[in-house]
C-alpha positions as CSV (number, residue, x, y, z in Angstrom):
1,M,-13.3,-40.5,9.8
2,N,-14.9,-41.2,6.5
3,P,-15.4,-44.0,4.2
4,D,-12.9,-42.6,1.8
5,L,-10.0,-42.2,4.2
6,V,-10.6,-45.8,5.4
7,G,-9.9,-46.7,1.9
8,Q,-7.1,-44.7,1.3
9,I,-5.4,-46.1,4.6
10,A,-6.2,-49.6,3.6
11,K,-5.1,-49.1,-0.1
12,D,-1.4,-47.5,1.3
13,A,-1.2,-50.5,3.7
14,I,-1.6,-52.9,1.1
15,E,0.9,-51.3,-1.3
16,I,3.6,-51.1,1.2
17,T,2.9,-54.9,1.8
18,L,3.3,-55.7,-1.8
19,F,6.2,-53.2,-2.3
20,L,8.3,-55.0,0.8
21,A,7.1,-58.4,-0.2
22,L,7.9,-58.4,-4.3
23,P,11.4,-58.8,-3.8
24,I,11.2,-61.9,-1.5
25,L,9.0,-63.4,-3.7
26,G,10.9,-62.5,-6.8
27,T,14.1,-64.3,-5.2
28,G,12.0,-67.2,-4.4
29,L,10.4,-67.6,-8.1
30,L,13.9,-67.2,-9.8
31,V,15.4,-69.8,-7.6
32,G,12.4,-72.0,-8.1
33,L,12.9,-71.6,-12.0
34,I,16.7,-72.2,-11.6
35,V,16.2,-75.4,-9.9
36,S,13.2,-76.6,-12.3
37,L,15.6,-75.8,-15.2
38,F,18.1,-78.0,-13.6
39,Q,15.7,-80.6,-12.7
40,A,14.6,-80.9,-16.3
41,V,18.1,-80.8,-17.6
42,T,19.5,-83.5,-15.4
43,Q,16.1,-85.1,-15.0
44,I,16.1,-85.5,-11.3
45,Q,12.7,-85.3,-10.0
46,E,13.8,-85.2,-5.9
47,A,10.5,-83.2,-4.5
48,T,12.8,-81.9,-1.7
49,L,15.5,-80.2,-4.2
50,V,13.0,-77.6,-4.7
51,F,12.3,-76.4,-1.4
52,V,15.7,-76.4,0.6
53,P,17.2,-74.0,-2.1
54,K,14.1,-71.8,-1.8
55,I,14.2,-71.6,1.9
56,I,17.9,-70.9,1.9
57,A,17.5,-68.1,-0.8
58,V,14.4,-66.4,0.8
59,L,16.2,-66.6,4.3
60,V,19.5,-64.7,2.9
61,S,17.4,-62.1,1.0
62,L,15.6,-61.5,4.2
63,L,18.7,-61.1,6.1
64,F,20.3,-58.9,3.3
65,L,16.9,-56.6,2.6
66,A,15.7,-56.4,6.6
67,P,17.2,-53.2,7.1
68,W,15.8,-51.6,3.8
69,M,12.4,-53.2,5.0
70,M,12.3,-51.8,8.1
71,Q,13.2,-48.4,7.1
72,K,10.3,-48.6,4.7
73,M,8.0,-49.9,7.5
74,I,9.3,-47.2,9.8
75,F,8.9,-44.5,7.4
76,Y,5.2,-45.6,6.7
77,T,4.2,-45.9,10.5
78,E,5.6,-42.6,11.0
79,Q,3.6,-41.0,8.3
80,L,0.6,-42.8,9.3
81,F,1.1,-41.3,12.9
82,I,2.1,-37.8,12.0
83,N,-1.3,-37.8,9.8
84,L,-3.5,-39.3,12.2
85,P,-4.6,-36.2,13.9
86,H,-5.7,-34.7,10.2
87,Y,-7.8,-38.2,10.0
88,V,-9.7,-37.9,13.1
89,K,-11.2,-34.7,12.9
C-alpha cells in the first residue's frame, strides 16, 4: 500500500462525506435564512426562534434522505471492500 493509494482512499471518503452532508446542511441553511428574514421583517429577536425550526427541518430531511444516504454509504463500502485485495499487494 503506497501513499498515493492512501491519499485516494482518503479523498474518496471525504468526497462521499461531503456529498451526503450537503443536502442536510443546505436544508439547515435555507431554513435559517427564511427564519432570519422573518425575524428581520417582524423585528422579533428571539434566539430560540432560529434553532427550533432548524432542528425540526434537519430531522425531517434526515428522515426522508436516510434511505438514499444509506444506499450511497453501502455502495461506497462495498466498492472499498471489493477493491481492497487490489490495494494490498
